[in-house]
mmCIF file of the N, C-alpha and C atoms, coordinates in Angstrom:
data_MODEL
# 
_entry.id   MODEL 
# 
loop_
_atom_site.group_PDB 
_atom_site.id 
_atom_site.type_symbol 
_atom_site.label_atom_id 
_atom_site.label_alt_id 
_atom_site.label_comp_id 
_atom_site.label_asym_id 
_atom_site.label_entity_id 
_atom_site.label_seq_id 
_atom_site.pdbx_PDB_ins_code 
_atom_site.Cartn_x 
_atom_site.Cartn_y 
_atom_site.Cartn_z 
_atom_site.occupancy 
_atom_site.B_iso_or_equiv 
_atom_site.pdbx_formal_charge 
_atom_site.auth_seq_id 
_atom_site.auth_comp_id 
_atom_site.auth_asym_id 
_atom_site.auth_atom_id 
_atom_site.pdbx_PDB_model_num 
ATOM 1   N N  . MET A 1 1  ? 0.848   -1.174  0.000  1.00 0.00 ? 1  MET A N  1 
ATOM 2   C CA . MET A 1 1  ? 0.000   0.000   0.000  1.00 0.00 ? 1  MET A CA 1 
ATOM 3   C C  . MET A 1 1  ? 0.892   1.235   0.000  1.00 0.00 ? 1  MET A C  1 
ATOM 4   N N  . TYR A 1 2  ? 0.472   2.199   -0.789 1.00 0.00 ? 2  TYR A N  1 
ATOM 5   C CA . TYR A 1 2  ? 1.143   3.486   -0.845 1.00 0.00 ? 2  TYR A CA 1 
ATOM 6   C C  . TYR A 1 2  ? 0.127   4.567   -0.501 1.00 0.00 ? 2  TYR A C  1 
ATOM 7   N N  . ALA A 1 3  ? 0.547   5.557   0.267  1.00 0.00 ? 3  ALA A N  1 
ATOM 8   C CA . ALA A 1 3  ? -0.353  6.611   0.720  1.00 0.00 ? 3  ALA A CA 1 
ATOM 9   C C  . ALA A 1 3  ? -0.810  7.527   -0.400 1.00 0.00 ? 3  ALA A C  1 
ATOM 10  N N  . CYS A 1 4  ? -0.072  7.560   -1.512 1.00 0.00 ? 4  CYS A N  1 
ATOM 11  C CA . CYS A 1 4  ? -0.445  8.420   -2.624 1.00 0.00 ? 4  CYS A CA 1 
ATOM 12  C C  . CYS A 1 4  ? 0.158   7.880   -3.913 1.00 0.00 ? 4  CYS A C  1 
ATOM 13  N N  . SER A 1 5  ? -0.269  8.451   -5.017 1.00 0.00 ? 5  SER A N  1 
ATOM 14  C CA . SER A 1 5  ? 0.252   8.062   -6.323 1.00 0.00 ? 5  SER A CA 1 
ATOM 15  C C  . SER A 1 5  ? 1.603   8.734   -6.564 1.00 0.00 ? 5  SER A C  1 
ATOM 16  N N  . PRO A 1 6  ? 2.386   8.190   -7.500 1.00 0.00 ? 6  PRO A N  1 
ATOM 17  C CA . PRO A 1 6  ? 3.649   8.855   -7.857 1.00 0.00 ? 6  PRO A CA 1 
ATOM 18  C C  . PRO A 1 6  ? 3.393   10.296  -8.290 1.00 0.00 ? 6  PRO A C  1 
ATOM 19  N N  . GLY A 1 7  ? 4.241   11.191  -7.831 1.00 0.00 ? 7  GLY A N  1 
ATOM 20  C CA . GLY A 1 7  ? 4.100   12.606  -8.156 1.00 0.00 ? 7  GLY A CA 1 
ATOM 21  C C  . GLY A 1 7  ? 3.224   13.378  -7.197 1.00 0.00 ? 7  GLY A C  1 
ATOM 22  N N  . GLU A 1 8  ? 2.562   12.689  -6.273 1.00 0.00 ? 8  GLU A N  1 
ATOM 23  C CA . GLU A 1 8  ? 1.725   13.352  -5.269 1.00 0.00 ? 8  GLU A CA 1 
ATOM 24  C C  . GLU A 1 8  ? 2.460   13.370  -3.935 1.00 0.00 ? 8  GLU A C  1 
ATOM 25  N N  . ALA A 1 9  ? 2.043   14.282  -3.087 1.00 0.00 ? 9  ALA A N  1 
ATOM 26  C CA . ALA A 1 9  ? 2.555   14.317  -1.726 1.00 0.00 ? 9  ALA A CA 1 
ATOM 27  C C  . ALA A 1 9  ? 1.513   13.687  -0.806 1.00 0.00 ? 9  ALA A C  1 
ATOM 28  N N  . ALA A 1 10 ? 1.968   12.849  0.120  1.00 0.00 ? 10 ALA A N  1 
ATOM 29  C CA . ALA A 1 10 ? 1.066   12.263  1.113  1.00 0.00 ? 10 ALA A CA 1 
ATOM 30  C C  . ALA A 1 10 ? 0.747   13.331  2.145  1.00 0.00 ? 10 ALA A C  1 
ATOM 31  N N  . GLY A 1 11 ? -0.518  13.438  2.483  1.00 0.00 ? 11 GLY A N  1 
ATOM 32  C CA . GLY A 1 11 ? -0.922  14.437  3.465  1.00 0.00 ? 11 GLY A CA 1 
ATOM 33  C C  . GLY A 1 11 ? -0.488  14.043  4.870  1.00 0.00 ? 11 GLY A C  1 
ATOM 34  N N  . ASP A 1 12 ? 0.243   14.906  5.512  1.00 0.00 ? 12 ASP A N  1 
ATOM 35  C CA . ASP A 1 12 ? 0.660   14.703  6.896  1.00 0.00 ? 12 ASP A CA 1 
ATOM 36  C C  . ASP A 1 12 ? 0.185   15.887  7.718  1.00 0.00 ? 12 ASP A C  1 
ATOM 37  N N  . THR A 1 13 ? -0.330  15.587  8.901  1.00 0.00 ? 13 THR A N  1 
ATOM 38  C CA . THR A 1 13 ? -0.802  16.628  9.798  1.00 0.00 ? 13 THR A CA 1 
ATOM 39  C C  . THR A 1 13 ? -0.181  16.389  11.174 1.00 0.00 ? 13 THR A C  1 
ATOM 40  N N  . ALA A 1 14 ? -0.554  17.232  12.113 1.00 0.00 ? 14 ALA A N  1 
ATOM 41  C CA . ALA A 1 14 ? -0.072  17.045  13.485 1.00 0.00 ? 14 ALA A CA 1 
ATOM 42  C C  . ALA A 1 14 ? -0.587  15.739  14.079 1.00 0.00 ? 14 ALA A C  1 
ATOM 43  N N  . GLN A 1 15 ? -1.686  15.209  13.532 1.00 0.00 ? 15 GLN A N  1 
ATOM 44  C CA . GLN A 1 15 ? -2.243  13.939  14.001 1.00 0.00 ? 15 GLN A CA 1 
ATOM 45  C C  . GLN A 1 15 ? -1.611  12.740  13.301 1.00 0.00 ? 15 GLN A C  1 
ATOM 46  N N  . GLY A 1 16 ? -0.697  12.962  12.394 1.00 0.00 ? 16 GLY A N  1 
ATOM 47  C CA . GLY A 1 16 ? -0.030  11.871  11.680 1.00 0.00 ? 16 GLY A CA 1 
ATOM 48  C C  . GLY A 1 16 ? -0.387  11.867  10.213 1.00 0.00 ? 16 GLY A C  1 
ATOM 49  N N  . GLY A 1 17 ? -0.006  10.799  9.539  1.00 0.00 ? 17 GLY A N  1 
ATOM 50  C CA . GLY A 1 17 ? -0.281  10.674  8.115  1.00 0.00 ? 17 GLY A CA 1 
ATOM 51  C C  . GLY A 1 17 ? -1.768  10.504  7.856  1.00 0.00 ? 17 GLY A C  1 
ATOM 52  N N  . THR A 1 18 ? -2.279  11.212  6.880  1.00 0.00 ? 18 THR A N  1 
ATOM 53  C CA . THR A 1 18 ? -3.700  11.155  6.556  1.00 0.00 ? 18 THR A CA 1 
ATOM 54  C C  . THR A 1 18 ? -4.119  9.734   6.179  1.00 0.00 ? 18 THR A C  1 
ATOM 55  N N  . PHE A 1 19 ? -3.350  9.082   5.331  1.00 0.00 ? 19 PHE A N  1 
ATOM 56  C CA . PHE A 1 19 ? -3.673  7.726   4.897  1.00 0.00 ? 19 PHE A CA 1 
ATOM 57  C C  . PHE A 1 19 ? -3.633  6.756   6.081  1.00 0.00 ? 19 PHE A C  1 
ATOM 58  N N  . SER A 1 20 ? -2.561  6.775   6.833  1.00 0.00 ? 20 SER A N  1 
ATOM 59  C CA . SER A 1 20 ? -2.410  5.851   7.967  1.00 0.00 ? 20 SER A CA 1 
ATOM 60  C C  . SER A 1 20 ? -3.507  6.045   8.997  1.00 0.00 ? 20 SER A C  1 
ATOM 61  N N  . ARG A 1 21 ? -3.808  7.295   9.307  1.00 0.00 ? 21 ARG A N  1 
ATOM 62  C CA . ARG A 1 21 ? -4.840  7.589   10.310 1.00 0.00 ? 21 ARG A CA 1 
ATOM 63  C C  . ARG A 1 21 ? -6.198  7.049   9.872  1.00 0.00 ? 21 ARG A C  1 
ATOM 64  N N  . HIS A 1 22 ? -6.568  7.268   8.619  1.00 0.00 ? 22 HIS A N  1 
ATOM 65  C CA . HIS A 1 22 ? -7.860  6.790   8.133  1.00 0.00 ? 22 HIS A CA 1 
ATOM 66  C C  . HIS A 1 22 ? -7.889  5.268   7.999  1.00 0.00 ? 22 HIS A C  1 
ATOM 67  N N  . LEU A 1 23 ? -6.772  4.666   7.646  1.00 0.00 ? 23 LEU A N  1 
ATOM 68  C CA . LEU A 1 23 ? -6.705  3.209   7.567  1.00 0.00 ? 23 LEU A CA 1 
ATOM 69  C C  . LEU A 1 23 ? -6.949  2.586   8.941  1.00 0.00 ? 23 LEU A C  1 
ATOM 70  N N  . LEU A 1 24 ? -6.360  3.149   9.956  1.00 0.00 ? 24 LEU A N  1 
ATOM 71  C CA . LEU A 1 24 ? -6.581  2.647   11.318 1.00 0.00 ? 24 LEU A CA 1 
ATOM 72  C C  . LEU A 1 24 ? -8.014  2.886   11.776 1.00 0.00 ? 24 LEU A C  1 
ATOM 73  N N  . GLU A 1 25 ? -8.619  3.992   11.354 1.00 0.00 ? 25 GLU A N  1 
ATOM 74  C CA . GLU A 1 25 ? -10.021 4.256   11.703 1.00 0.00 ? 25 GLU A CA 1 
ATOM 75  C C  . GLU A 1 25 ? -10.951 3.228   11.057 1.00 0.00 ? 25 GLU A C  1 
ATOM 76  N N  . VAL A 1 26 ? -10.672 2.853   9.815  1.00 0.00 ? 26 VAL A N  1 
ATOM 77  C CA . VAL A 1 26 ? -11.470 1.821   9.139  1.00 0.00 ? 26 VAL A CA 1 
ATOM 78  C C  . VAL A 1 26 ? -11.356 0.497   9.890  1.00 0.00 ? 26 VAL A C  1 
ATOM 79  N N  . ALA A 1 27 ? -10.145 0.132   10.280 1.00 0.00 ? 27 ALA A N  1 
ATOM 80  C CA . ALA A 1 27 ? -9.929  -1.115  11.016 1.00 0.00 ? 27 ALA A CA 1 
ATOM 81  C C  . ALA A 1 27 ? -10.652 -1.093  12.360 1.00 0.00 ? 27 ALA A C  1 
ATOM 82  N N  . ARG A 1 28 ? -10.585 0.027   13.050 1.00 0.00 ? 28 ARG A N  1 
ATOM 83  C CA . ARG A 1 28 ? -11.256 0.157   14.348 1.00 0.00 ? 28 ARG A CA 1 
ATOM 84  C C  . ARG A 1 28 ? -12.770 0.044   14.192 1.00 0.00 ? 28 ARG A C  1 
ATOM 85  N N  . ALA A 1 29 ? -13.341 0.719   13.203 1.00 0.00 ? 29 ALA A N  1 
ATOM 86  C CA . ALA A 1 29 ? -14.786 0.659   12.975 1.00 0.00 ? 29 ALA A CA 1 
ATOM 87  C C  . ALA A 1 29 ? -15.219 -0.759  12.601 1.00 0.00 ? 29 ALA A C  1 
ATOM 88  N N  . TRP A 1 30 ? -14.417 -1.435  11.779 1.00 0.00 ? 30 TRP A N  1 
ATOM 89  C CA . TRP A 1 30 ? -14.741 -2.814  11.399 1.00 0.00 ? 30 TRP A CA 1 
ATOM 90  C C  . TRP A 1 30 ? -14.734 -3.720  12.635 1.00 0.00 ? 30 TRP A C  1 
ATOM 91  N N  . ALA A 1 31 ? -13.743 -3.565  13.500 1.00 0.00 ? 31 ALA A N  1 
ATOM 92  C CA . ALA A 1 31 ? -13.642 -4.401  14.696 1.00 0.00 ? 31 ALA A CA 1 
ATOM 93  C C  . ALA A 1 31 ? -14.836 -4.184  15.625 1.00 0.00 ? 31 ALA A C  1 
ATOM 94  N N  . ILE A 1 32 ? -15.248 -2.936  15.788 1.00 0.00 ? 32 ILE A N  1 
ATOM 95  C CA . ILE A 1 32 ? -16.402 -2.634  16.640 1.00 0.00 ? 32 ILE A CA 1 
ATOM 96  C C  . ILE A 1 32 ? -17.662 -3.240  16.046 1.00 0.00 ? 32 ILE A C  1 
ATOM 97  N N  . GLN A 1 33 ? -17.855 -3.099  14.741 1.00 0.00 ? 33 GLN A N  1 
ATOM 98  C CA . GLN A 1 33 ? -19.031 -3.647  14.073 1.00 0.00 ? 33 GLN A CA 1 
ATOM 99  C C  . GLN A 1 33 ? -19.045 -5.170  14.146 1.00 0.00 ? 33 GLN A C  1 
ATOM 100 N N  . THR A 1 34 ? -17.885 -5.786  14.011 1.00 0.00 ? 34 THR A N  1 
ATOM 101 C CA . THR A 1 34 ? -17.784 -7.242  14.032 1.00 0.00 ? 34 THR A CA 1 
ATOM 102 C C  . THR A 1 34 ? -18.126 -7.807  15.405 1.00 0.00 ? 34 THR A C  1 
ATOM 103 N N  . ARG A 1 35 ? -17.861 -7.059  16.454 1.00 0.00 ? 35 ARG A N  1 
ATOM 104 C CA . ARG A 1 35 ? -18.153 -7.530  17.811 1.00 0.00 ? 35 ARG A CA 1 
ATOM 105 C C  . ARG A 1 35 ? -19.626 -7.510  18.147 1.00 0.00 ? 35 ARG A C  1 
ATOM 106 N N  . GLN A 1 36 ? -20.435 -6.842  17.353 1.00 0.00 ? 36 GLN A N  1 
ATOM 107 C CA . GLN A 1 36 ? -21.864 -6.776  17.633 1.00 0.00 ? 36 GLN A CA 1 
ATOM 108 C C  . GLN A 1 36 ? -22.459 -8.175  17.489 1.00 0.00 ? 36 GLN A C  1 
ATOM 109 N N  . PRO A 1 37 ? -23.280 -8.614  18.436 1.00 0.00 ? 37 PRO A N  1 
ATOM 110 C CA . PRO A 1 37 ? -23.805 -9.978  18.404 1.00 0.00 ? 37 PRO A CA 1 
ATOM 111 C C  . PRO A 1 37 ? -24.716 -10.279 17.220 1.00 0.00 ? 37 PRO A C  1 
ATOM 112 N N  . TYR A 1 38 ? -25.355 -9.281  16.660 1.00 0.00 ? 38 TYR A N  1 
ATOM 113 C CA . TYR A 1 38 ? -26.283 -9.525  15.558 1.00 0.00 ? 38 TYR A CA 1 
ATOM 114 C C  . TYR A 1 38 ? -25.600 -9.535  14.199 1.00 0.00 ? 38 TYR A C  1 
ATOM 115 N N  . ARG A 1 39 ? -24.301 -9.301  14.131 1.00 0.00 ? 39 ARG A N  1 
ATOM 116 C CA . ARG A 1 39 ? -23.579 -9.275  12.860 1.00 0.00 ? 39 ARG A CA 1 
ATOM 117 C C  . ARG A 1 39 ? -22.911 -10.615 12.599 1.00 0.00 ? 39 ARG A C  1 
ATOM 118 N N  . ALA A 1 40 ? -23.130 -11.154 11.439 1.00 0.00 ? 40 ALA A N  1 
ATOM 119 C CA . ALA A 1 40 ? -22.449 -12.384 11.034 1.00 0.00 ? 40 ALA A CA 1 
ATOM 120 C C  . ALA A 1 40 ? -21.363 -11.991 10.041 1.00 0.00 ? 40 ALA A C  1 
ATOM 121 N N  . ALA A 1 41 ? -20.301 -11.393 10.526 1.00 0.00 ? 41 ALA A N  1 
ATOM 122 C CA . ALA A 1 41 ? -19.231 -10.882 9.662  1.00 0.00 ? 41 ALA A CA 1 
ATOM 123 C C  . ALA A 1 41 ? -18.059 -11.850 9.624  1.00 0.00 ? 41 ALA A C  1 
ATOM 124 N N  . ALA A 1 42 ? -17.199 -11.631 8.672  1.00 0.00 ? 42 ALA A N  1 
ATOM 125 C CA . ALA A 1 42 ? -15.976 -12.432 8.585  1.00 0.00 ? 42 ALA A CA 1 
ATOM 126 C C  . ALA A 1 42 ? -15.129 -12.174 9.826  1.00 0.00 ? 42 ALA A C  1 
ATOM 127 N N  . HIS A 1 43 ? -14.215 -13.084 10.104 1.00 0.00 ? 43 HIS A N  1 
ATOM 128 C CA . HIS A 1 43 ? -13.367 -12.944 11.281 1.00 0.00 ? 43 HIS A CA 1 
ATOM 129 C C  . HIS A 1 43 ? -12.097 -12.162 10.995 1.00 0.00 ? 43 HIS A C  1 
ATOM 130 N N  . TYR A 1 44 ? -11.944 -11.737 9.738  1.00 0.00 ? 44 TYR A N  1 
ATOM 131 C CA . TYR A 1 44 ? -10.814 -10.863 9.423  1.00 0.00 ? 44 TYR A CA 1 
ATOM 132 C C  . TYR A 1 44 ? -11.196 -9.906  8.297  1.00 0.00 ? 44 TYR A C  1 
ATOM 133 N N  . LEU A 1 45 ? -10.538 -8.774  8.289  1.00 0.00 ? 45 LEU A N  1 
ATOM 134 C CA . LEU A 1 45 ? -10.695 -7.766  7.251  1.00 0.00 ? 45 LEU A CA 1 
ATOM 135 C C  . LEU A 1 45 ? -9.427  -7.805  6.423  1.00 0.00 ? 45 LEU A C  1 
ATOM 136 N N  . ASP A 1 46 ? -9.555  -8.158  5.135  1.00 0.00 ? 46 ASP A N  1 
ATOM 137 C CA . ASP A 1 46 ? -8.346  -8.273  4.330  1.00 0.00 ? 46 ASP A CA 1 
ATOM 138 C C  . ASP A 1 46 ? -7.884  -6.905  3.825  1.00 0.00 ? 46 ASP A C  1 
ATOM 139 N N  . VAL A 1 47 ? -6.675  -6.875  3.292  1.00 0.00 ? 47 VAL A N  1 
ATOM 140 C CA . VAL A 1 47 ? -6.049  -5.622  2.882  1.00 0.00 ? 47 VAL A CA 1 
ATOM 141 C C  . VAL A 1 47 ? -6.885  -4.867  1.844  1.00 0.00 ? 47 VAL A C  1 
ATOM 142 N N  . PRO A 1 48 ? -7.347  -5.490  0.757  1.00 0.00 ? 48 PRO A N  1 
ATOM 143 C CA . PRO A 1 48 ? -8.125  -4.713  -0.220 1.00 0.00 ? 48 PRO A CA 1 
ATOM 144 C C  . PRO A 1 48 ? -9.404  -4.104  0.358  1.00 0.00 ? 48 PRO A C  1 
ATOM 145 N N  . ASN A 1 49 ? -10.080 -4.817  1.255  1.00 0.00 ? 49 ASN A N  1 
ATOM 146 C CA . ASN A 1 49 ? -11.307 -4.291  1.848  1.00 0.00 ? 49 ASN A CA 1 
ATOM 147 C C  . ASN A 1 49 ? -11.043 -3.225  2.902  1.00 0.00 ? 49 ASN A C  1 
ATOM 148 N N  . ALA A 1 50 ? -9.871  -3.207  3.485  1.00 0.00 ? 50 ALA A N  1 
ATOM 149 C CA . ALA A 1 50 ? -9.490  -2.118  4.379  1.00 0.00 ? 50 ALA A CA 1 
ATOM 150 C C  . ALA A 1 50 ? -9.056  -0.899  3.564  1.00 0.00 ? 50 ALA A C  1 
ATOM 151 N N  . PHE A 1 51 ? -8.391  -1.149  2.455  1.00 0.00 ? 51 PHE A N  1 
ATOM 152 C CA . PHE A 1 51 ? -7.834  -0.088  1.619  1.00 0.00 ? 51 PHE A CA 1 
ATOM 153 C C  . PHE A 1 51 ? -8.911  0.703   0.868  1.00 0.00 ? 51 PHE A C  1 
ATOM 154 N N  . ALA A 1 52 ? -9.894  0.012   0.302  1.00 0.00 ? 52 ALA A N  1 
ATOM 155 C CA . ALA A 1 52 ? -10.875 0.639   -0.595 1.00 0.00 ? 52 ALA A CA 1 
ATOM 156 C C  . ALA A 1 52 ? -11.593 1.848   0.002  1.00 0.00 ? 52 ALA A C  1 
ATOM 157 N N  . PRO A 1 53 ? -12.170 1.756   1.206  1.00 0.00 ? 53 PRO A N  1 
ATOM 158 C CA . PRO A 1 53 ? -12.874 2.929   1.720  1.00 0.00 ? 53 PRO A CA 1 
ATOM 159 C C  . PRO A 1 53 ? -11.931 4.095   2.030  1.00 0.00 ? 53 PRO A C  1 
ATOM 160 N N  . VAL A 1 54 ? -10.699 3.782   2.406  1.00 0.00 ? 54 VAL A N  1 
ATOM 161 C CA . VAL A 1 54 ? -9.728  4.844   2.683  1.00 0.00 ? 54 VAL A CA 1 
ATOM 162 C C  . VAL A 1 54 ? -9.378  5.553   1.378  1.00 0.00 ? 54 VAL A C  1 
ATOM 163 N N  . ARG A 1 55 ? -9.135  4.786   0.332  1.00 0.00 ? 55 ARG A N  1 
ATOM 164 C CA . ARG A 1 55 ? -8.810  5.392   -0.962 1.00 0.00 ? 55 ARG A CA 1 
ATOM 165 C C  . ARG A 1 55 ? -9.953  6.295   -1.418 1.00 0.00 ? 55 ARG A C  1 
ATOM 166 N N  . ASN A 1 56 ? -11.181 5.799   -1.354 1.00 0.00 ? 56 ASN A N  1 
ATOM 167 C CA . ASN A 1 56 ? -12.333 6.591   -1.787 1.00 0.00 ? 56 ASN A CA 1 
ATOM 168 C C  . ASN A 1 56 ? -12.438 7.899   -1.005 1.00 0.00 ? 56 ASN A C  1 
ATOM 169 N N  . LEU A 1 57 ? -12.255 7.827   0.293  1.00 0.00 ? 57 LEU A N  1 
ATOM 170 C CA . LEU A 1 57 ? -12.340 9.018   1.139  1.00 0.00 ? 57 LEU A CA 1 
ATOM 171 C C  . LEU A 1 57 ? -11.243 10.017  0.791  1.00 0.00 ? 57 LEU A C  1 
ATOM 172 N N  . LEU A 1 58 ? -10.008 9.542   0.653  1.00 0.00 ? 58 LEU A N  1 
ATOM 173 C CA . LEU A 1 58 ? -8.899  10.448  0.371  1.00 0.00 ? 58 LEU A CA 1 
ATOM 174 C C  . LEU A 1 58 ? -8.999  11.085  -1.005 1.00 0.00 ? 58 LEU A C  1 
ATOM 175 N N  . VAL A 1 59 ? -9.496  10.337  -1.983 1.00 0.00 ? 59 VAL A N  1 
ATOM 176 C CA . VAL A 1 59 ? -9.688  10.911  -3.319 1.00 0.00 ? 59 VAL A CA 1 
ATOM 177 C C  . VAL A 1 59 ? -10.726 12.030  -3.247 1.00 0.00 ? 59 VAL A C  1 
ATOM 178 N N  . GLN A 1 60 ? -11.848 11.762  -2.595 1.00 0.00 ? 60 GLN A N  1 
ATOM 179 C CA . GLN A 1 60 ? -12.931 12.748  -2.530 1.00 0.00 ? 60 GLN A CA 1 
ATOM 180 C C  . GLN A 1 60 ? -12.582 13.953  -1.671 1.00 0.00 ? 60 GLN A C  1 
ATOM 181 N N  . ARG A 1 61 ? -12.009 13.695  -0.513 1.00 0.00 ? 61 ARG A N  1 
ATOM 182 C CA . ARG A 1 61 ? -11.800 14.773  0.450  1.00 0.00 ? 61 ARG A CA 1 
ATOM 183 C C  . ARG A 1 61 ? -10.507 15.547  0.241  1.00 0.00 ? 61 ARG A C  1 
ATOM 184 N N  . TYR A 1 62 ? -9.438  14.856  -0.152 1.00 0.00 ? 62 TYR A N  1 
ATOM 185 C CA . TYR A 1 62 ? -8.123  15.498  -0.200 1.00 0.00 ? 62 TYR A CA 1 
ATOM 186 C C  . TYR A 1 62 ? -7.482  15.505  -1.590 1.00 0.00 ? 62 TYR A C  1 
ATOM 187 N N  . GLY A 1 63 ? -8.070  14.805  -2.557 1.00 0.00 ? 63 GLY A N  1 
ATOM 188 C CA . GLY A 1 63 ? -7.447  14.708  -3.867 1.00 0.00 ? 63 GLY A CA 1 
ATOM 189 C C  . GLY A 1 63 ? -6.175  13.876  -3.852 1.00 0.00 ? 63 GLY A C  1 
ATOM 190 N N  . GLN A 1 64 ? -6.024  13.070  -2.843 1.00 0.00 ? 64 GLN A N  1 
ATOM 191 C CA . GLN A 1 64 ? -4.869  12.173  -2.688 1.00 0.00 ? 64 GLN A CA 1 
ATOM 192 C C  . GLN A 1 64 ? -5.282  10.797  -3.199 1.00 0.00 ? 64 GLN A C  1 
ATOM 193 N N  . HIS A 1 65 ? -4.438  10.152  -3.993 1.00 0.00 ? 65 HIS A N  1 
ATOM 194 C CA . HIS A 1 65 ? -4.788  8.897   -4.650 1.00 0.00 ? 65 HIS A CA 1 
ATOM 195 C C  . HIS A 1 65 ? -3.906  7.743   -4.173 1.00 0.00 ? 65 HIS A C  1 
ATOM 196 N N  . PRO A 1 66 ? -4.254  7.100   -3.066 1.00 0.00 ? 66 PRO A N  1 
ATOM 197 C CA . PRO A 1 66 ? -3.485  5.948   -2.595 1.00 0.00 ? 66 PRO A CA 1 
ATOM 198 C C  . PRO A 1 66 ? -3.486  4.819   -3.630 1.00 0.00 ? 66 PRO A C  1 
ATOM 199 N N  . VAL A 1 67 ? -2.444  3.998   -3.577 1.00 0.00 ? 67 VAL A N  1 
ATOM 200 C CA . VAL A 1 67 ? -2.275  2.912   -4.538 1.00 0.00 ? 67 VAL A CA 1 
ATOM 201 C C  . VAL A 1 67 ? -2.083  1.600   -3.784 1.00 0.00 ? 67 VAL A C  1 
ATOM 202 N N  . LEU A 1 68 ? -2.779  0.565   -4.251 1.00 0.00 ? 68 LEU A N  1 
ATOM 203 C CA . LEU A 1 68 ? -2.609  -0.779  -3.701 1.00 0.00 ? 68 LEU A CA 1 
ATOM 204 C C  . LEU A 1 68 ? -2.083  -1.664  -4.819 1.00 0.00 ? 68 LEU A C  1 
ATOM 205 N N  . GLU A 1 69 ? -0.913  -2.229  -4.617 1.00 0.00 ? 69 GLU A N  1 
ATOM 206 C CA . GLU A 1 69 ? -0.355  -3.162  -5.582 1.00 0.00 ? 69 GLU A CA 1 
ATOM 207 C C  . GLU A 1 69 ? -0.491  -4.567  -5.013 1.00 0.00 ? 69 GLU A C  1 
ATOM 208 N N  . ASN A 1 70 ? -1.416  -5.326  -5.576 1.00 0.00 ? 70 ASN A N  1 
ATOM 209 C CA . ASN A 1 70 ? -1.685  -6.674  -5.083 1.00 0.00 ? 70 ASN A CA 1 
ATOM 210 C C  . ASN A 1 70 ? -0.654  -7.699  -5.521 1.00 0.00 ? 70 ASN A C  1 
ATOM 211 N N  . GLY A 1 71 ? 0.055   -7.429  -6.577 1.00 0.00 ? 71 GLY A N  1 
ATOM 212 C CA . GLY A 1 71 ? 0.984   -8.431  -7.075 1.00 0.00 ? 71 GLY A CA 1 
ATOM 213 C C  . GLY A 1 71 ? 0.228   -9.582  -7.707 1.00 0.00 ? 71 GLY A C  1 
ATOM 214 N N  . ARG A 1 72 ? 0.792   -10.776 -7.619 1.00 0.00 ? 72 ARG A N  1 
ATOM 215 C CA . ARG A 1 72 ? 0.167   -11.934 -8.270 1.00 0.00 ? 72 ARG A CA 1 
ATOM 216 C C  . ARG A 1 72 ? -0.509  -12.872 -7.283 1.00 0.00 ? 72 ARG A C  1 
ATOM 217 N N  . ARG A 1 73 ? -0.736  -12.413 -6.070 1.00 0.00 ? 73 ARG A N  1 
ATOM 218 C CA . ARG A 1 73 ? -1.376  -13.270 -5.069 1.00 0.00 ? 73 ARG A CA 1 
ATOM 219 C C  . ARG A 1 73 ? -2.815  -13.576 -5.423 1.00 0.00 ? 73 ARG A C  1 
ATOM 220 N N  . MET A 1 74 ? -3.225  -14.805 -5.149 1.00 0.00 ? 74 MET A N  1 
ATOM 221 C CA . MET A 1 74 ? -4.626  -15.176 -5.332 1.00 0.00 ? 74 MET A CA 1 
ATOM 222 C C  . MET A 1 74 ? -5.466  -14.681 -4.151 1.00 0.00 ? 74 MET A C  1 
ATOM 223 N N  . ARG A 1 75 ? -4.853  -14.639 -2.962 1.00 0.00 ? 75 ARG A N  1 
ATOM 224 C CA . ARG A 1 75 ? -5.557  -14.201 -1.749 1.00 0.00 ? 75 ARG A CA 1 
ATOM 225 C C  . ARG A 1 75 ? -4.790  -13.067 -1.122 1.00 0.00 ? 75 ARG A C  1 
ATOM 226 N N  . SER A 1 76 ? -5.488  -12.257 -0.359 1.00 0.00 ? 76 SER A N  1 
ATOM 227 C CA . SER A 1 76 ? -4.864  -11.116 0.314  1.00 0.00 ? 76 SER A CA 1 
ATOM 228 C C  . SER A 1 76 ? -4.651  -11.425 1.786  1.00 0.00 ? 76 SER A C  1 
ATOM 229 N N  . PHE A 1 77 ? -3.659  -10.794 2.358  1.00 0.00 ? 77 PHE A N  1 
ATOM 230 C CA . PHE A 1 77 ? -3.380  -10.956 3.775  1.00 0.00 ? 77 PHE A CA 1 
ATOM 231 C C  . PHE A 1 77 ? -4.439  -10.277 4.622  1.00 0.00 ? 77 PHE A C  1 
ATOM 232 N N  . PRO A 1 78 ? -4.706  -10.796 5.814  1.00 0.00 ? 78 PRO A N  1 
ATOM 233 C CA . PRO A 1 78 ? -5.589  -10.098 6.744  1.00 0.00 ? 78 PRO A CA 1 
ATOM 234 C C  . PRO A 1 78 ? -4.937  -8.792  7.200  1.00 0.00 ? 78 PRO A C  1 
ATOM 235 N N  . PHE A 1 79 ? -5.725  -7.757  7.340  1.00 0.00 ? 79 PHE A N  1 
ATOM 236 C CA . PHE A 1 79 ? -5.232  -6.496  7.889  1.00 0.00 ? 79 PHE A CA 1 
ATOM 237 C C  . PHE A 1 79 ? -5.654  -6.372  9.352  1.00 0.00 ? 79 PHE A C  1 
ATOM 238 N N  . THR A 1 80 ? -6.872  -6.795  9.647  1.00 0.00 ? 80 THR A N  1 
ATOM 239 C CA . THR A 1 80 ? -7.425  -6.742  11.000 1.00 0.00 ? 80 THR A CA 1 
ATOM 240 C C  . THR A 1 80 ? -8.073  -8.088  11.296 1.00 0.00 ? 80 THR A C  1 
ATOM 241 N N  . VAL A 1 81 ? -7.853  -8.580  12.499 1.00 0.00 ? 81 VAL A N  1 
ATOM 242 C CA . VAL A 1 81 ? -8.432  -9.855  12.906 1.00 0.00 ? 81 VAL A CA 1 
ATOM 243 C C  . VAL A 1 81 ? -9.287  -9.631  14.140 1.00 0.00 ? 81 VAL A C  1 
ATOM 244 N N  . ALA A 1 82 ? -10.490 -10.213 14.128 1.00 0.00 ? 82 ALA A N  1 
ATOM 245 C CA . ALA A 1 82 ? -11.382 -10.072 15.291 1.00 0.00 ? 82 ALA A CA 1 
ATOM 246 C C  . ALA A 1 82 ? -11.465 -11.392 16.023 1.00 0.00 ? 82 ALA A C  1 
# 
């Protein structure tokens, strides 16, 4: 995962990197939602599913274009485990 596309600057604030901060917020929200007894969710959040909402938010809000290079893997690694 890259916080921005080539030629762009990654947004950094006093609270840390914009991409990293939002990625951790997505993971935290997923973990809270997964703990709810009425949710039948997966037991892990993989990298592409953690990345996608962050990319969408950063493109819309900041004009920053994060990049995910999956390579040739058939499956993605877990990013968050509940």
